[in-house]
N, C-alpha and C positions, 0 to 999 in steps of 0.2 A: 504493499499499500504506500510505497514511496512516490511522492509527487515530483520532487526536485532534489538534485544533489549538486552542491557547489563547492569547488576546491578553494580552500583558503590560501592566503599568501604563504603560509607556512606549509611545507610539503607534508603529505600524509595526514592532513587534517581536512575534514569535510563538514560543511553545514548541510543538514538534511531537513526537508520540509515534508511532512506527512500529508497524505490525502485525507480529506474529511470523509465522513460516511456518505454513501451514495444518496443523493436527494437531499443532502443536508449541508450546511456550512460549518458544522461543529463536530465535536467528538474526535479530537486528535489525541489518541493515547496509545492504542494498540499499534505495534509495528512489527513487520516481518519483511526483510529485504535481503537481497543477494549481493555478495561481494566477490569479485574475481580478480585474478592477476596480481595478487598481493606478494609482498616480500616477507619471507618467514622471519619471525622473532624480531620484528621491528614494530614499535608502538604506533598504531593508527588511532587518530582521535576523531570521534564522531560527535557532532553537536546537533541534536534534534531540537530545532528552534521554535516550533509552533505547538508545544504542549499547552493544554488549557488549565488543568487542575492546579490549584495553589499548593497542594500537598501531594506527595508521592511516596510510595514505598521505597523508592530509590534513595530517599533520605534516611531510611531505617536499615540500610545494609543490603538491600536487594541488588542482585546483579542481573544483567541481561543474559540471554542464552545464545550459545554458538553451536552450529552444526557444521562439521567439516566433512565434505564429500570424500576426501582422501582417507580420513580416519574411519569413516563408515565402511568403506570398501576394504580397507586393510585390517582393521581390528574389530569392526562391528560396533564401534562407539556411536552413540546418538547425541542428543542435545546435552550440553554441559553448561553450567554456570561459569561465567568468565567476566572479565572487565575490571579495570582499576581506575583510580582517580575519578570516581563517579560523583557527580554533583548535579543537583537540581535547583534551579534558581530563577527568579524573575528577570526577564530581559527587557529591552527597550522597544519591543515590537507590540503592535496592537492589531486587532482584527476589526475591520469595519463591519458592524452588525448587518448592514443591508447589502453587503457585497456577496452576491450569489456564488462567485468563483472562489470565495474564501482566500483572497490574496493577503499576504502579510505586508504590512506597511510599517515603516519606521516613524516614530513620533518624536517631535522636538518640542511639543507643547505639553507642559506638565499639567495643564488644566483639562486635558482631554479625558473624557469620562468613558471612553471605549475600553473593553476588557484588555488587560495586559496578558501577554503570552509568557510562557516559561520555557527554559532550555534544560534539556537533559543532556549531559555530556559524559562520555566515558572513553577509556582507552583500551584497545584490544591488541594483543600480539597474536598473530595467526600462526598455527603450528607448521604450515607447509607453504612453500612458494608456489605460485600459479595454481592454487587450489580454487575450488568453488565452495564458498561458505555462505551460510545463512545466519542472520542475527534476528532474534525475536524477543518480544516483551515477556512471553511466557511459553511454556511447552505447548506447541500447536496441537490442535485436535480438529481435523477438517471433516467435512461431510464425507469425503472419500474414506477417511479413517473409520468413521462410523459404519459406512456401508461394508467395508472390508471386514470389520469386526463382526457385524451381524451375519455376513455370509459365512465366515469361519465358524460361528456358533451353529448355524443351520446344518453344517456338515458333520456335527458330532452325532455319533450313533445313538439313537433313542431320544434325541433332543425334543422330538415332537410330543413326547409324553409330558413335558414340563414347559415348553415354550411354543407360543403361537406368534407369528409375525404377520401383521396386516398393514395396509396403507390407510392411515387415518384420513388423509386428504392429499391434494396437490397444492403446493405453494403458488404464490403469484408468479414466480419465475418458472413454474412448471416442474419443480422437484418434488419427489415423493416424500411425504412426512410419515415416518414409521410409528406404529403403535405396537408395543410388545405386551403380551399377556403371559405372565409367569405364574404357574400354579401346578399342582399335581393333577393332571387331567383325569386319567383313570385312577380310581381310589387304589392306593398302594396296599397290596395284600401283606406286605412286610411291615406296614405301619398301621396296626389295627385301631389306633386312637385318632386317625385322621378325621377331620371334620368333613361331613358330606359337602360336596362342592356347592350345592345350592344354599348352604348355610354359612359359607365362609365370608369373612369380612373383606371389603375392598380397600386397597391402598393405591392411591394415584400419585405418581411421581413425574415431574417434568424438569427439563433442563434447557439451557442454552437459548433463552429468549433474548439475551444480550450476546451477540455473536463473539465479541472479544473476550468473554468470560469462559475461556476454554478450560480453566481449572474445574468448572462445574461438570464438564464432560468427563474429565478423569475421575471425579467422584462418582458420577453415574456409571461409568465403566466398572468401577469397583463394586457398585451395587449389583449390576447385572451378572458379573462374574461370580459373585458370592452366591446369589440366589440360584444360579444354575449349577453350583458345585455339589460335590458329594458330602460336604460338611453336614454334620448331624443337625446343627442349628438351621442350616438352609433347608434341609428336608422338613424339619418341623414348621418352618415358615411357609413352605409350599403346601403343606397339608392343612394349614390354618388360615391362609390368606389367598386372595387373588390380587396379584400386582398388575396394575395397568401403568405402563411406562411409555412416555413420549420423550425419547432421549434428545431430540433436537427440534425445538419449536420454531426457531427463526433460521431456517436453512438458507434462505436467499441472502441474509446478512452474512452468514458464515462463508458461503461460496464467493461472495463479492468483497470479502475482506473488511467489512464494516466493524466498528467497535460496539455500537449500541443500538443502531437503528435497523429497520427493515429495508426492503428494496424501495419502499416509498419514502424513506427518510424519516420514519416515525418510530418513536420508542414504543414497541409493542407491549411493554409491561405497564403502559398507561392506557390500555385499550380494552381491559377485561370486562368492564361494566356492560358494554353493548358492542361487541366486535362485529363488524360487517363481514359477511361470508366472502365477498369478492375482494376485500382488502386485507383481511386477517383470517384466512381460512383455518389455520392451525388453532387459533384461539376459539373461533366459532365452533369447530368440531370437538375441541376439548370440552367446552361447556356443554355441547350436545351430549357427550358421553356422561358428564356429571348429571345432567338433567335426566338422562335415561336411567341411571342407577338410582337416583333419588325417587323417580317415578315408580320404579319397581320395588321400592322399599328397601333398597340396598345402599343407603347413603354411605360414602366412604368414611372409614374411621380415622383416616389420616390422608392429608394432602401436603406435599412438600415440593416447592419449586427451588431448584438448585441454582445458585448464583456464585459470582466471584466478587471480592471486595478489594478495591485498588489501594486503600489507605490503611486498613487495619490488619493486624496480625491475628493468627489463630483461625479456627473455624468456629462459627457461632450461629445462632438462630434468631429470627424475628418471629414473634407470635402475636396473638390478639387476645388481650384481656381487657374487657370493659366491665365485666361483672365479677365481683370477688369470689363468687361460687365456682368460677372456672379456673381459679388460680392454680389449684393443685393439678387439675387435669391437663392444663396447657403446659405447665412447667415440668411435668413428669419426664417426658422424653428428653428435653435438654439436660435435666438433672442426671439421667442415666448416661447420656453421652459424655457429660463432664467427668463421670467416674470411669467409664470404659474406653473412651476414645482419647488417645494421648494428645492429639493436636486441638481438641475441642476445649472451649472455655465458656463456662456458664456466665462468668463475670462480664463477658462481652455481649451477652444476649439482651434483647430488648422486647418488651411485650406491650408497648403502647401503640395505639392506633392513631396515626397522624392523618390529618385531613389530606395532605399531599400524597398519601399512599392509598387513598380510597379506590383508585382504579387499578391497583396492582393485583396480581393473581392471589396473593396471600389474603388480602382484605376483601376483594370482590367476591371470591368463592366462599369465603367464611360467611359473609353477610347473606349472599343469595341462596346458598345451599345449606347453611347452618352447620358447617363442618367445624366443630370446635377446635380440633387439632389441624389447623391450617397454618403452615409455616413457610418461611424462606430460610434456606440453609446457605449461609455465606462462607465462602472459602477464601483464605488469604492467597495472594500471589507471592507473598514474601516469605513468611516463616512463623515461628511460634516464639512467644516471650514467656511461656510457662510450660510446666510439665517436662517429660523426658526429652522433648525436641526443642527445648529452649535454646535459642541462639542459632538454630539450624534454619537454612532456607528449605522450603518444601520442594519435594520432587514428586514425580508422578506416583512413586510407590507410596508416599504418605497420603496422597489424595485418594488413591484406590483403597488403601487401608481404611481411610475415613468412610468410604462407601460401604465396606464390609462391616465396620463397627456400627454404622447407621442401621444396617439390617439386624444385627444382633440386639441393638437397643429396642427395636420394634418388638422383638420376641420377649424381652424382659418387660417392656411396657404392657404387652398383652397379658403376661402372667400376673403383673401387679393389678391389672384391671379386673381379674377374676375375683368374684366374691369369696371371702373366706368362710369355711364351714367350721363352726365352733360347736363342739359337743356340749349338751346340757350338763351342768354340774351334778354330780352324785354325792352321796354321803361320804364316799371315800375321798372326794376332792376337798372336803372341808378339813380345816385344822382341828 
């Protein structure tokens, strides 16, 4: 999504301008670009000069990611954290609000009220000369990656007993939006306590409504892998629940390299109250699925939308509490995650319902379909500041582990929800 590269007076230093989201003049944050014909072990300086946010995880120790084609072919290495002399600061450029081409202009007038831009600068030494390398904001997870993963799963022997893959709808750009159903379809004879499929509770999970939040896809990948595994807890979950998973809501944004918007230049996570089918088909049909389940008397016991957070560390949740009687119910799952998931932090969670969030998935579906446990799961791009991963930058293995721990927490939550059977006291029980 690189728009412009300009060589500075100093050799091996480049000023970079990022493209805005398609159909928008904003949202310069996610980056993923190619570098060729470099000299090995020489410091190259990159200055991304049109960042928008006033705060960034790059000020908290986060490094960009590097992929070397040479290393991938010779050693099988993938994306690695790299970069030194990383700095994020306010610069002297502004963006004119009404400029549809989103050009960057220098300002000499201190009274100008237009938004100020920010610069991310970092230095990288490439491992090989004349290599082809890629530099990214975070570990990429593309639509192609999702399709390859789902195709791989479909070739597992006997997978049709626990997984159904359907097309929920077609995006505005003509891409298929996948809907996965994970449960134990024929009642397992080896698991006699399985709940009859007609009595199982529904759990609905979605991800990637903001295309730049690829960390949410890695968490979702961990969820899917765990639910389809032979782990005893995964088997219990499949025999107790029906999981409806939409792993990528904003496919067009992902395909076109946007950070936050759809193909129409709109933040889809502000369109949940009344999504139009021809503009936001994935939202419209997701709500249609919810409406069907509620109409059948099978209201989901849990809905969670997976996101990424660009400024905070750890993984945490947003929930909805407006009635004190819901306090224990809503906070139970985050409390369990705080105990069992190393990168999760309950202290970062928030349960207030802000007016500006009324049209998000978490709030809109909670209000319309009365799903008490309706959450947003936010994953850091950076790392953790507590627990066993304190001081570490997150990798894909941490995010996938978070997905597995999320599933385990659902099982514990379900167990805690079961009413306790207390025997009547007898004379022998008295002192």
